[in-house]
N, CA, C and O atoms as a GROMACS GRO file, in nm:
protein
  292
    1MET      N    1  -1.278   0.146  -0.394
    1MET     CA    2  -1.184   0.117  -0.502
    1MET      C    3  -1.079   0.018  -0.451
    1MET      O    4  -1.045   0.016  -0.333
    2THR      N    5  -1.029  -0.062  -0.541
    2THR     CA    6  -0.937  -0.171  -0.507
    2THR      C    7  -0.810  -0.123  -0.440
    2THR      O    8  -0.764  -0.186  -0.344
    3VAL      N    9  -0.752  -0.013  -0.486
    3VAL     CA   10  -0.624   0.031  -0.431
    3VAL      C   11  -0.633   0.054  -0.281
    3VAL      O   12  -0.541   0.019  -0.207
    4TYR      N   13  -0.741   0.113  -0.236
    4TYR     CA   14  -0.752   0.143  -0.094
    4TYR      C   15  -0.766   0.016  -0.012
    4TYR      O   16  -0.707   0.003   0.096
    5ARG      N   17  -0.844  -0.077  -0.062
    5ARG     CA   18  -0.862  -0.204   0.009
    5ARG      C   19  -0.731  -0.283   0.011
    5ARG      O   20  -0.696  -0.345   0.111
    6ARG      N   21  -0.658  -0.280  -0.100
    6ARG     CA   22  -0.533  -0.355  -0.108
    6ARG      C   23  -0.427  -0.297  -0.014
    6ARG      O   24  -0.349  -0.371   0.044
    7LEU      N   25  -0.424  -0.166   0.000
    7LEU     CA   26  -0.329  -0.106   0.092
    7LEU      C   27  -0.353  -0.158   0.234
    7LEU      O   28  -0.259  -0.196   0.304
    8LYS      N   29  -0.477  -0.159   0.274
    8LYS     CA   30  -0.512  -0.206   0.408
    8LYS      C   31  -0.486  -0.355   0.422
    8LYS      O   32  -0.431  -0.399   0.523
    9ASP      N   33  -0.524  -0.432   0.321
    9ASP     CA   34  -0.502  -0.577   0.327
    9ASP      C   35  -0.354  -0.611   0.336
    9ASP      O   36  -0.315  -0.697   0.415
   10CYS      N   37  -0.271  -0.545   0.256
   10CYS     CA   38  -0.127  -0.571   0.261
   10CYS      C   39  -0.070  -0.533   0.398
   10CYS      O   40   0.012  -0.606   0.454
   11ARG      N   41  -0.114  -0.422   0.451
   11ARG     CA   42  -0.067  -0.380   0.583
   11ARG      C   43  -0.106  -0.483   0.688
   11ARG      O   44  -0.024  -0.523   0.770
   12ASN      N   45  -0.231  -0.525   0.686
   12ASN     CA   46  -0.278  -0.624   0.784
   12ASN      C   47  -0.208  -0.758   0.766
   12ASN      O   48  -0.172  -0.824   0.864
   13ASP      N   49  -0.188  -0.800   0.641
   13ASP     CA   50  -0.120  -0.927   0.613
   13ASP      C   51   0.022  -0.928   0.667
   13ASP      O   52   0.077  -1.034   0.698
   14ASN      N   53   0.081  -0.810   0.679
   14ASN     CA   54   0.218  -0.798   0.730
   14ASN      C   55   0.221  -0.757   0.877
   14ASN      O   56   0.326  -0.721   0.930
   15ASP      N   57   0.105  -0.763   0.941
   15ASP     CA   58   0.093  -0.729   1.084
   15ASP      C   59   0.153  -0.593   1.118
   15ASP      O   60   0.226  -0.579   1.217
   16LEU      N   61   0.121  -0.495   1.035
   16LEU     CA   62   0.170  -0.359   1.057
   16LEU      C   63   0.056  -0.267   1.094
   16LEU      O   64  -0.059  -0.289   1.054
   17THR      N   65   0.088  -0.165   1.171
   17THR     CA   66  -0.010  -0.062   1.202
   17THR      C   67   0.002   0.049   1.099
   17THR      O   68   0.101   0.057   1.025
   18GLN      N   69  -0.098   0.135   1.094
   18GLN     CA   70  -0.088   0.252   1.007
   18GLN      C   71   0.031   0.338   1.045
   18GLN      O   72   0.098   0.394   0.959
   19THR      N   73   0.057   0.348   1.173
   19THR     CA   74   0.171   0.428   1.220
   19THR      C   75   0.302   0.371   1.167
   19THR      O   76   0.390   0.447   1.125
   20GLN      N   77   0.317   0.240   1.169
   20GLN     CA   78   0.441   0.179   1.119
   20GLN      C   79   0.459   0.202   0.970
   20GLN      O   80   0.569   0.232   0.924
   21VAL      N   81   0.352   0.190   0.894
   21VAL     CA   82   0.361   0.214   0.749
   21VAL      C   83   0.390   0.361   0.723
   21VAL      O   84   0.471   0.395   0.636
   22ALA      N   85   0.326   0.448   0.797
   22ALA     CA   86   0.351   0.591   0.781
   22ALA      C   87   0.497   0.624   0.810
   22ALA      O   88   0.558   0.704   0.739
   23GLU      N   89   0.554   0.563   0.913
   23GLU     CA   90   0.696   0.585   0.944
   23GLU      C   91   0.784   0.537   0.830
   23GLU      O   92   0.883   0.602   0.795
   24LEU      N   93   0.750   0.423   0.772
   24LEU     CA   94   0.824   0.370   0.658
   24LEU      C   95   0.825   0.470   0.542
   24LEU      O   96   0.926   0.486   0.473
   25LEU      N   97   0.712   0.536   0.523
   25LEU     CA   98   0.699   0.633   0.414
   25LEU      C   99   0.747   0.772   0.451
   25LEU      O  100   0.762   0.858   0.364
   26GLY      N  101   0.770   0.795   0.580
   26GLY     CA  102   0.814   0.927   0.625
   26GLY      C  103   0.702   1.029   0.628
   26GLY      O  104   0.723   1.148   0.603
   27ILE      N  105   0.581   0.982   0.660
   27ILE     CA  106   0.466   1.071   0.664
   27ILE      C  107   0.391   1.051   0.796
   27ILE      O  108   0.420   0.958   0.871
   28ASP      N  109   0.295   1.136   0.822
   28ASP     CA  110   0.213   1.128   0.941
   28ASP      C  111   0.110   1.015   0.925
   28ASP      O  112   0.065   0.988   0.814
   29GLN      N  113   0.075   0.952   1.034
   29GLN     CA  114  -0.023   0.842   1.032
   29GLN      C  115  -0.156   0.888   0.975
   29GLN      O  116  -0.223   0.813   0.904
   30ARG      N  117  -0.197   1.011   1.007
   30ARG     CA  118  -0.325   1.062   0.958
   30ARG      C  119  -0.326   1.073   0.805
   30ARG      O  120  -0.428   1.048   0.741
   31VAL      N  121  -0.212   1.111   0.749
   31VAL     CA  122  -0.202   1.120   0.603
   31VAL      C  123  -0.216   0.980   0.543
   31VAL      O  124  -0.288   0.961   0.445
   32TYR      N  125  -0.145   0.883   0.602
   32TYR     CA  126  -0.155   0.747   0.550
   32TYR      C  127  -0.298   0.694   0.563
   32TYR      O  128  -0.348   0.627   0.473
   33SER      N  129  -0.363   0.724   0.673
   33SER     CA  130  -0.501   0.682   0.692
   33SER      C  131  -0.590   0.735   0.580
   33SER      O  132  -0.678   0.664   0.531
   34ASN      N  133  -0.567   0.857   0.540
   34ASN     CA  134  -0.643   0.916   0.429
   34ASN      C  135  -0.620   0.842   0.298
   34ASN      O  136  -0.711   0.835   0.215
   35TYR      N  137  -0.501   0.786   0.278
   35TYR     CA  138  -0.475   0.706   0.159
   35TYR      C  139  -0.555   0.576   0.165
   35TYR      O  140  -0.616   0.536   0.065
   36GLU      N  141  -0.556   0.511   0.279
   36GLU     CA  142  -0.628   0.384   0.293
   36GLU      C  143  -0.779   0.400   0.280
   36GLU      O  144  -0.847   0.310   0.233
   37THR      N  145  -0.831   0.513   0.321
   37THR     CA  146  -0.975   0.535   0.314
   37THR      C  147  -1.019   0.600   0.183
   37THR      O  148  -1.139   0.613   0.157
   38GLY      N  149  -0.925   0.639   0.101
   38GLY     CA  150  -0.957   0.700  -0.027
   38GLY      C  151  -0.988   0.848  -0.019
   38GLY      O  152  -1.036   0.907  -0.117
   39LYS      N  153  -0.962   0.909   0.095
   39LYS     CA  154  -0.986   1.053   0.109
   39LYS      C  155  -0.881   1.133   0.034
   39LYS      O  156  -0.906   1.247  -0.007
   40ARG      N  157  -0.764   1.074   0.015
   40ARG     CA  158  -0.656   1.137  -0.061
   40ARG      C  159  -0.597   1.034  -0.155
   40ARG      O  160  -0.592   0.915  -0.123
   41GLU      N  161  -0.553   1.080  -0.271
   41GLU     CA  162  -0.489   0.991  -0.367
   41GLU      C  163  -0.344   0.969  -0.325
   41GLU      O  164  -0.273   1.064  -0.294
   42ILE      N  165  -0.301   0.844  -0.326
   42ILE     CA  166  -0.165   0.812  -0.283
   42ILE      C  167  -0.067   0.841  -0.397
   42ILE      O  168  -0.088   0.797  -0.510
   43PRO      N  169   0.040   0.914  -0.368
   43PRO     CA  170   0.139   0.945  -0.472
   43PRO      C  171   0.212   0.819  -0.519
   43PRO      O  172   0.229   0.722  -0.444
   44VAL      N  173   0.255   0.822  -0.643
   44VAL     CA  174   0.325   0.709  -0.704
   44VAL      C  175   0.449   0.672  -0.624
   44VAL      O  176   0.479   0.554  -0.610
   45ARG      N  177   0.522   0.769  -0.573
   45ARG     CA  178   0.645   0.737  -0.498
   45ARG      C  179   0.614   0.649  -0.376
   45ARG      O  180   0.696   0.566  -0.338
   46TYR      N  181   0.499   0.668  -0.316
   46TYR     CA  182   0.461   0.585  -0.202
   46TYR      C  183   0.415   0.446  -0.248
   46TYR      O  184   0.440   0.347  -0.180
   47LEU      N  185   0.348   0.440  -0.362
   47LEU     CA  186   0.310   0.310  -0.416
   47LEU      C  187   0.435   0.227  -0.448
   47LEU      O  188   0.438   0.107  -0.423
   48ILE      N  189   0.536   0.291  -0.502
   48ILE     CA  190   0.662   0.222  -0.532
   48ILE      C  191   0.723   0.169  -0.403
   48ILE      O  192   0.762   0.052  -0.396
   49ALA      N  193   0.732   0.254  -0.303
   49ALA     CA  194   0.791   0.213  -0.175
   49ALA      C  195   0.714   0.098  -0.113
   49ALA      O  196   0.773   0.004  -0.060
   50LEU      N  197   0.581   0.104  -0.118
   50LEU     CA  198   0.500  -0.002  -0.060
   50LEU      C  199   0.511  -0.132  -0.139
   50LEU      O  200   0.518  -0.240  -0.080
   51ALA      N  201   0.512  -0.123  -0.271
   51ALA     CA  202   0.528  -0.243  -0.354
   51ALA      C  203   0.660  -0.312  -0.324
   51ALA      O  204   0.665  -0.434  -0.313
   52LEU      N  205   0.766  -0.234  -0.309
   52LEU     CA  206   0.896  -0.292  -0.276
   52LEU      C  207   0.894  -0.353  -0.136
   52LEU      O  208   0.945  -0.463  -0.114
   53HIS      N  209   0.835  -0.283  -0.042
   53HIS     CA  210   0.830  -0.332   0.096
   53HIS      C  211   0.747  -0.461   0.107
   53HIS      O  212   0.787  -0.555   0.177
   54TYR      N  213   0.634  -0.465   0.038
   54TYR     CA  214   0.548  -0.582   0.045
   54TYR      C  215   0.587  -0.691  -0.055
   54TYR      O  216   0.525  -0.797  -0.059
   55LYS      N  217   0.690  -0.663  -0.135
   55LYS     CA  218   0.738  -0.758  -0.236
   55LYS      C  219   0.627  -0.798  -0.333
   55LYS      O  220   0.603  -0.916  -0.360
   56THR      N  221   0.561  -0.696  -0.384
   56THR     CA  222   0.455  -0.715  -0.483
   56THR      C  223   0.474  -0.611  -0.592
   56THR      O  224   0.581  -0.550  -0.602
   57SER      N  225   0.374  -0.589  -0.673
   57SER     CA  226   0.382  -0.489  -0.780
   57SER      C  227   0.282  -0.378  -0.757
   57SER      O  228   0.184  -0.393  -0.684
   58ILE      N  229   0.309  -0.266  -0.819
   58ILE     CA  230   0.213  -0.157  -0.815
   58ILE      C  231   0.084  -0.201  -0.884
   58ILE      O  232  -0.025  -0.162  -0.843
   59ASP      N  233   0.097  -0.282  -0.989
   59ASP     CA  234  -0.022  -0.333  -1.057
   59ASP      C  235  -0.115  -0.404  -0.959
   59ASP      O  236  -0.237  -0.388  -0.965
   60TYR      N  237  -0.058  -0.482  -0.869
   60TYR     CA  238  -0.139  -0.551  -0.769
   60TYR      C  239  -0.202  -0.451  -0.672
   60TYR      O  240  -0.320  -0.460  -0.642
   61LEU      N  241  -0.123  -0.357  -0.626
   61LEU     CA  242  -0.174  -0.259  -0.529
   61LEU      C  243  -0.290  -0.178  -0.585
   61LEU      O  244  -0.383  -0.144  -0.511
   62VAL      N  245  -0.285  -0.147  -0.714
   62VAL     CA  246  -0.390  -0.062  -0.772
   62VAL      C  247  -0.499  -0.144  -0.840
   62VAL      O  248  -0.591  -0.086  -0.898
   63GLY      N  249  -0.492  -0.276  -0.834
   63GLY     CA  250  -0.599  -0.360  -0.885
   63GLY      C  251  -0.593  -0.395  -1.032
   63GLY      O  252  -0.693  -0.440  -1.088
   64LEU      N  253  -0.479  -0.375  -1.096
   64LEU     CA  254  -0.467  -0.413  -1.236
   64LEU      C  255  -0.442  -0.562  -1.254
   64LEU      O  256  -0.458  -0.615  -1.364
   65THR      N  257  -0.403  -0.629  -1.146
   65THR     CA  258  -0.387  -0.774  -1.146
   65THR      C  259  -0.430  -0.825  -1.009
   65THR      O  260  -0.424  -0.753  -0.909
   66ASN      N  261  -0.473  -0.947  -1.007
   66ASN     CA  262  -0.508  -1.010  -0.879
   66ASN      C  263  -0.396  -1.100  -0.830
   66ASN      O  264  -0.410  -1.166  -0.727
   67ASN      N  265  -0.287  -1.104  -0.904
   67ASN     CA  266  -0.173  -1.186  -0.867
   67ASN      C  267  -0.078  -1.104  -0.780
   67ASN      O  268  -0.014  -1.011  -0.830
   68PRO      N  269  -0.067  -1.137  -0.651
   68PRO     CA  270   0.021  -1.059  -0.564
   68PRO      C  271   0.170  -1.084  -0.592
   68PRO      O  272   0.255  -1.008  -0.545
   69ASN      N  273   0.201  -1.188  -0.669
   69ASN     CA  274   0.340  -1.222  -0.700
   69ASN      C  275   0.360  -1.229  -0.851
   69ASN      O  276   0.398  -1.334  -0.903
   70PRO      N  277   0.335  -1.120  -0.923
   70PRO     CA  278   0.339  -1.127  -1.069
   70PRO      C  279   0.477  -1.151  -1.128
   70PRO      O  280   0.490  -1.181  -1.246
   71TYR      N  281   0.580  -1.139  -1.047
   71TYR     CA  282   0.716  -1.156  -1.098
   71TYR      C  283   0.775  -1.289  -1.053
   71TYR      O  284   0.896  -1.308  -1.060
   72GLY      N  285   0.691  -1.379  -1.007
   72GLY     CA  286   0.736  -1.511  -0.968
   72GLY      C  287   0.818  -1.515  -0.841
   72GLY      O  288   0.899  -1.606  -0.821
   73ARG      N  289   0.799  -1.418  -0.756
   73ARG     CA  290   0.875  -1.413  -0.631
   73ARG      C  291   0.825  -1.515  -0.534
   73ARG      O  292   0.877  -1.526  -0.423
   0.00000   0.00000   0.00000
């Protein structure tokens, strides 16, 4: 599914490790890994935090748009 691939792509594009993203979210790296692999559904509060951190939209993260900068940033 697109959301899982986009999470990993955004993390890699920002040269971050899973551990660094997990720390940003205040969760364990293993939990974040489960979000990236689709083993667990990522909560909306984390999608919001990641969209703000990556300066994109939740729509982009979940695959509703292919435009990473839908707000003209």
